[in-house]
C-alpha positions in Angstrom: 9.7 -38.3 5.7 5.9 -39.1 6.6 3.6 -36.2 7.1 2.3 -35.1 10.4 -1.3 -36.4 11.3 -4.0 -34.1 10.1 -1.6 -31.6 7.8 -3.0 -33.1 4.4 -6.6 -32.5 5.7 -5.4 -28.9 6.3 -3.9 -28.2 3.5 -6.8 -29.5 1.3 -9.1 -27.4 3.0 -6.8 -24.3 2.2 -6.5 -25.0 -1.4 -10.6 -25.4 -1.4 -11.0 -22.4 0.5 -9.1 -20.7 -1.7 -10.5 -22.2 -4.8 -13.8 -21.1 -3.6 -12.8 -17.4 -2.8 -11.9 -17.1 -6.3 -14.5 -18.4 -7.9 -16.7 -16.2 -5.4 -14.9 -13.1 -6.8 -15.8 -13.8 -10.6 -19.4 -14.2 -9.7 -19.4 -11.4 -7.8 -17.1 -8.7 -9.3 -16.4 -9.9 -12.7 -20.1 -8.6 -13.9 -19.4 -5.4 -12.3 -16.5 -5.0 -15.3 -19.3 -4.6 -18.0 -21.1 -1.9 -16.0 -19.8 1.6 -17.1 -17.2 2.8 -14.3 -19.4 5.2 -12.7 -22.0 2.5 -12.4 -19.7 0.3 -11.2 -18.3 2.4 -8.7 -21.7 2.8 -7.2 -22.4 -1.1 -7.0 -18.8 -1.4 -5.5 -19.5 0.9 -2.6 -22.9 -0.9 -1.8 -21.0 -4.1 -1.7 -18.6 -2.6 0.8 -21.6 -1.5 2.8 -22.8 -5.2 3.1 -19.1 -6.2 3.8 -19.4 -3.4 6.8 -22.6 -5.0 7.8 -21.4 -8.9 7.8 -17.4 -8.7 8.9 -18.1 -7.6 12.3 -14.7 -8.6 13.2 -12.8 -6.6 10.6 -15.3 -3.4 11.5 -14.0 -3.7 15.0 -10.6 -4.2 14.3 -10.9 -1.1 11.8 -12.3 1.0 14.5 -9.7 -0.3 17.0 -6.9 0.9 14.9 -8.3 4.3 14.1 -8.7 5.2 17.8 -5.1 4.4 18.1 -4.3 6.4 15.4 -6.8 9.3 16.4 -7.0 9.2 19.9 -8.8 12.8 20.5 -11.7 11.6 17.9 -15.1 10.9 19.0 -17.2 7.8 18.5 -19.6 9.1 15.7 -16.2 10.2 13.7 -14.7 6.8 14.3 -18.0 4.9 12.9 -18.7 7.2 9.6 -14.8 6.4 9.4 -15.2 2.9 9.6 -18.1 2.6 7.4 -15.9 4.9 4.9 -13.3 2.5 4.7 -15.4 -0.6 3.7 -17.0 1.8 1.2 -13.8 2.7 0.1 -12.9 -0.7 -0.5 -15.8 -1.5 -2.7 -15.2 1.5 -4.7 -11.5 0.7 -5.5 -12.2 -2.6 -6.1 -14.8 -1.3 -8.7 -12.1 1.0 -10.2 -9.4 -1.7 -10.5 -11.7 -3.7 -12.9 -11.9 -0.6 -15.1 -8.1 -0.2 -15.3 -7.6 0.6 -18.7 -10.6 2.9 -19.3 -9.8 4.9 -16.4 -6.2 5.2 -17.4 -7.3 6.5 -21.1 -9.5 8.9 -19.8 -7.1 10.5 -17.5 -7.0 13.9 -18.9 -10.5 14.8 -18.1 -11.0 12.4 -14.7 -7.6 13.0 -13.0 -6.4 16.0 -11.4 -2.7 16.6 -10.8 -0.8 18.5 -8.3 2.9 18.5 -7.8 3.9 17.4 -11.5 6.9 19.5 -11.3 8.2 17.2 -8.7 7.8 14.4 -11.3 9.2 16.1 -14.1 12.5 17.2 -11.9 13.1 13.4 -10.7 12.4 12.3 -14.5 15.2 14.7 -15.4 17.9 12.8 -13.1 18.0 10.2 -16.1 18.7 7.4 -13.3 15.5 6.2 -13.2 12.5 6.8 -10.3 11.6 4.6 -7.4 7.9 5.8 -7.1 7.0 5.0 -3.8 3.0 4.9 -2.6 0.5 3.1 -0.4 -2.9 1.2 -0.2 -4.3 4.5 -0.1 -6.9 6.1 -2.7 -6.6 3.9 -5.7 -2.8 2.7 -6.0 -3.7 0.5 -8.8 -5.0 3.6 -10.8 -2.3 5.6 -10.3 -0.1 3.0 -11.7 -2.0 2.5 -14.7 -2.2 6.6 -14.9 1.6 6.8 -14.9 1.8 4.1 -17.7 -0.2 5.9 -20.1 1.5 9.1 -19.2 4.8 7.6 -19.9 3.7 6.2 -22.9 2.3 9.5 -24.4 5.2 12.0 -22.9 8.2 9.8 -22.1 8.8 7.9 -25.5 7.0 4.3 -24.2 8.9 4.5 -20.9 7.8 1.0 -18.8 6.1 1.5 -15.4 7.1 -1.7 -13.1 5.6 -2.6 -9.8 7.1 -5.1 -7.3 4.2 -7.3 -6.1 3.8 -10.4 -3.5 2.2 -13.3 -5.7 -1.5 -14.3 -4.5 -1.7 -18.2 -3.3 -4.5 -18.5 -5.3 -3.0 -19.0 -9.1 -5.9 -18.4 -10.6 -6.5 -15.0 -8.7 -2.9 -14.3 -9.3 -3.1 -14.5 -12.8 -6.2 -12.5 -13.1 -4.4 -9.4 -11.1 -1.4 -9.5 -13.2 -3.4 -9.7 -16.2 -5.3 -6.9 -15.4 -2.3 -4.7 -14.6 -0.4 -5.7 -18.0 -3.3 -4.8 -19.9 -3.0 -1.4 -18.6 0.7 -1.5 -19.4 1.8 -1.9 -16.2 4.8 -4.9 -15.5 5.4 -6.7 -12.5 8.5 -8.0 -10.5 7.7 -11.2 -8.0 8.8 -10.0 -4.7 10.1 -13.3 -4.1 12.4 -12.9 -6.8 15.9 -11.1 -7.1 16.6 -7.6 -6.5 18.8 -7.3 -9.6 15.8 -7.2 -12.1 14.6 -3.9 -10.1 18.2 -2.7 -10.3 18.1 -3.2 -14.0 14.9 -1.4 -14.6 16.2 1.8 -12.6 19.6 1.9 -14.6 17.6 1.5 -18.0 15.8 5.2 -16.7 12.3 3.6 -16.0 9.7 3.6 -13.2 9.7 1.3 -10.4 6.8 1.3 -7.9 6.9 0.1 -4.3 4.2 0.3 -1.6 5.5 0.4 2.1 2.3 1.0 4.1 1.8 -2.5 5.1 3.8 -4.9 7.8 6.8 -6.0 5.6 7.3 -10.1 5.1 10.8 -9.7 5.5 13.3 -7.6 6.7 12.3 -4.0 8.0 13.5 -0.8 9.8 11.5 0.6 12.7 9.7 3.8 11.8 7.4 6.3 13.7 3.9 6.0 11.9 0.8 7.8 14.2 3.1 8.4 17.1 3.7 4.6 17.4 6.8 2.3 16.8 6.0 0.1 13.5 8.2 -2.1 11.3 8.5 -0.8 7.4 10.2 -2.2 4.5 13.5 -0.6 3.7 13.4 -1.7 -0.1 12.9 1.9 -1.7 15.8 3.2 0.1 18.1 0.5 -0.4 17.2 0.3 -4.1 17.8 3.9 -4.5 20.9 4.2 -2.9 22.0 1.1 -4.9 20.9 2.5 -8.2 21.5 6.2 -7.3 17.5 6.6 -8.6 15.5 9.6 -6.6 12.3 8.5 -4.6 9.2 10.2 -5.5 6.4 9.8 -3.3 2.9 9.6 -4.9 -0.4 9.0 -4.1 -4.0 9.3 -5.7 -7.0 9.7 -3.9 -10.7 10.2 -4.4 -11.9 13.8 -3.8 -15.6 15.1 -4.3 -16.2 12.8 -7.1 -12.9 13.0 -9.0 -9.4 11.5 -8.6 -6.3 13.4 -7.7 -2.7 12.4 -7.9 -0.1 14.1 -5.7 3.5 14.3 -6.3 6.0 15.1 -3.1 9.2 16.3 -3.7 11.9 14.0 -4.6 14.1 12.3 -2.3 17.4 12.1 -3.7 20.0 9.4 -2.3 23.0 11.6 -3.2 22.2 13.8 -0.6 21.8 11.7 2.4 24.9 11.0 4.0 25.7 7.7 4.0 29.5 7.2 5.3 30.8 3.9 5.4 27.3 2.2 6.5 24.3 2.6 4.4 22.3 1.5 7.5 21.5 5.2 8.7 21.0 6.9 5.5 18.1 3.4 4.9 16.7 4.4 8.4 16.4 8.3 7.5 14.9 7.8 4.0 12.4 5.3 5.3 11.4 7.4 8.2 10.8 10.2 5.8 8.5 8.2 3.5 6.5 7.1 6.7 6.0 10.5 7.3 4.7 11.2 4.1 2.7 8.4 4.1 1.1 9.7 7.3 0.3 13.1 6.1 -1.7 11.6 3.1 -3.9 9.0 5.3 -4.6 11.9 7.6 -6.1 14.0 4.9 -8.2 10.8 3.6 -8.5 8.5 6.7 -11.8 6.7 5.2 -9.3 5.7 2.1 -6.6 3.5 3.7 -7.1 -0.2 4.8 -7.4 0.3 9.0 -8.3 -3.3 9.0 -4.6 -4.0 8.5 -2.9 -4.3 11.7 0.1 -1.6 10.8 1.5 -1.9 14.0 1.9 -5.6 14.7 5.6 -6.3 15.6 5.8 -10.2 16.0 4.3 -13.0 14.2 3.6 -13.2 10.7 0.6 -10.7 10.3 -3.2 -10.2 10.0 -3.2 -12.1 7.0 -6.7 -13.7 7.8 -8.3 -9.9 8.5 -6.5 -8.9 5.1 -7.8 -11.7 3.4 -11.3 -11.4 4.3 -11.7 -7.8 2.9 -9.0 -8.7 0.1 -11.5 -11.1 -1.2 -13.6 -8.1 -2.5 -10.6 -6.4 -3.8 -8.4 -8.6 -5.5 -5.6 -5.7 -5.5 -5.4 -5.3 -1.5 -2.0 -6.7 -1.0 -0.5 -6.1 -4.8 2.6 -4.6 -4.0 5.0 -4.2 -1.3 8.7 -4.4 -1.2 11.4 -7.0 -1.4 11.4 -9.6 1.4 14.5 -10.9 3.3 15.3 -11.9 6.6 13.0 -10.7 9.2 14.7 -8.7 12.2 13.2 -9.0 15.8 11.9 -5.9 17.1 12.1 -4.7 20.8 9.2 -5.6 22.9 8.6 -1.9 23.4 7.3 -1.7 20.0 4.6 -4.0 20.7 1.1 -2.7 19.6 -0.8 -1.0 22.5 -4.5 -0.6 23.3 -6.7 2.3 22.7 -9.8 4.2 23.7 -12.4 6.8 22.6 -11.5 10.3 23.0 -13.6 13.2 24.0 -12.9 15.9 21.6 -15.3 17.1 19.0 -15.5 14.8 15.6 -13.1 16.8 13.6 -14.3 14.8 10.2 -17.2 17.4 10.1 -14.7 20.2 9.9 -11.9 18.3 7.4 -9.5 18.7 9.9 -8.1 15.7 11.6 -6.8 14.9 15.1 -3.3 15.2 16.0 -1.5 11.6 16.4 -0.9 10.6 20.0 2.6 11.3 20.6 5.3 8.9 21.3 6.3 8.7 25.4 9.6 8.2 26.7 13.2 9.0 24.9 13.2 10.0 21.0 13.1 7.1 18.7 15.3 7.1 15.7 15.0 5.0 12.7 17.3 2.0 12.6 18.0 -1.1 10.2 19.8 -3.7 8.9 23.1 -3.6 7.1 23.8 -6.0 4.3 22.9 -7.2 0.9 19.7 -5.8 -1.1 16.7 -7.4 0.1 15.5 -10.2 -2.4 19.5 -11.1 -2.6 19.7 -14.1 -0.3 
């Protein structure tokens, strides 16, 4: 079958663009790897400020999404937080280049909150589904957990589910950095049986759930609005009987802080004859935990991502623009599956500036815009585990 006219030039241009983007990353970021972590972080933040200046389109989308989530925030607070998001991207990218060093020095550089929740989940002996988001530095969280497991859990392995990068060189680069820090990967386009085996061996499986999933989804409320959320963690936990532990690593006053939340035991969620309701309930609870984290550290989450997008393939162009500065910006997510079409009511609405005082000056963030209309409960698709199709 003959190719459509113009298809070959478009493919060639896309391949060339990915090739150039990868080498631009090497030129810009790899010299940062030879600097000490503290100096590299300063350089990374400076690169973020440059990106904030140049990427006007991404900057506008970031500000727009912040207004949707914080409708009572003032313009100055939106502006400061938008600039902070770009600085955070640069800082996280610099830290990614020093994963091994940061993990090995975790005893003196990382504070831990809620460690008892993590230890209680480990005591189940059924593996742990660790759920986080692209908040703070999820890559350092994985490397730190790998170092912790090596020291105190008899060499237990840490695995993450990740989406491959289209640029093979970039994919190898990112995987290589993670593996040198002790984190192994399971491609999201593979079978879910590998993930189930990890849990049944009693090991740790990390999944990120905060971006629009590429496949199967359930509807959740996030910052008062409907959004699609990946059901992978809930489905895997129910299948393996493994507890789910939400955890994040954020920057606080020049240090990094790991925070563990109370475990969700799938055995305590009534599933009945159909697991759909249980999957929806667990996923909504995870989305609520994530929202709480983001409210506390709004400048450390990728607001340039169109989180409330319902139809279409996502905002890959915008994410790629900043993803070029941070190789790991879309490093892990849940398993893809069949895409479920959402209702028109879940489309992303517009937003505007509020008139309340800027909450960022007091460390208190404004409440989310409440959902208008009848209560909306989470729901999802029944069927096989994602990734087994």
